[in-house]
C-alpha positions in Angstrom: 24.6 5.9 -6.5 22.8 4.7 -3.5 22.0 0.9 -3.3 18.6 -0.1 -2.1 19.5 -0.6 1.4 20.9 3.0 1.9 17.9 4.5 0.0 15.5 2.9 2.3 17.4 3.8 5.4 17.3 7.5 4.3 13.3 7.1 3.5 11.4 7.7 0.2 10.9 11.5 0.6 14.4 12.2 1.3 15.6 9.8 -1.6 13.2 11.8 -3.8 14.8 15.2 -2.8 18.2 13.7 -3.1 17.6 12.9 -6.9 14.9 15.2 -8.1 15.2 18.6 -6.6 17.5 20.0 -9.2 19.5 22.0 -6.8 23.4 21.6 -7.0 23.8 22.3 -3.2 22.0 22.3 0.2 22.5 24.1 3.4 24.0 22.3 6.2 20.7 22.3 7.9 19.0 20.7 4.9 21.6 18.2 4.5 21.4 17.3 8.1 17.6 16.8 7.7 18.2 14.5 4.8 20.8 12.6 6.7 18.4 12.4 9.7 20.9 14.1 12.0 20.8 17.3 14.0 21.8 20.5 12.6 24.6 20.8 15.3 25.8 17.3 14.4 26.0 18.3 10.7 27.8 21.5 11.5 30.3 19.7 13.8 30.8 17.0 11.2 31.5 20.0 8.4 34.2 21.5 10.9 35.8 18.0 11.4 35.8 17.5 7.5 33.5 14.7 7.7 30.7 16.2 5.6 31.8 17.8 2.5 31.1 21.6 2.5 32.0 24.7 0.3 32.1 28.2 1.9 30.8 30.8 -0.2 30.7 34.3 1.5 29.3 33.5 5.1 27.3 30.4 3.9 28.4 26.7 4.1 26.8 24.7 1.3 26.9 20.9 0.9 27.5 19.9 -2.8 25.0 17.4 -3.8 27.3 15.5 -5.9 29.8 15.1 -2.8 27.1 14.2 -0.5 25.9 11.3 -2.7 29.6 10.1 -3.2 30.1 10.3 0.5 27.0 8.2 1.1 27.9 6.0 -1.7 31.3 5.2 -0.2 29.8 4.6 3.3 27.4 1.8 2.1 
């Protein structure tokens, strides 16, 4: 779980989305917006293995649980 410092860095609206939207995955673009980085940076991070993604068909999806774990590890 995110600590208060991490949550405030992300912003209240993004924090609400992280915990309340009920979705299991986000697109890379949605995850980038939540993280406050560009889509290009997010896709590059996904290709380097720094952003957890699952490829389903032609789509790259970011699992919610994996992103939350990643953010918790980095705090």
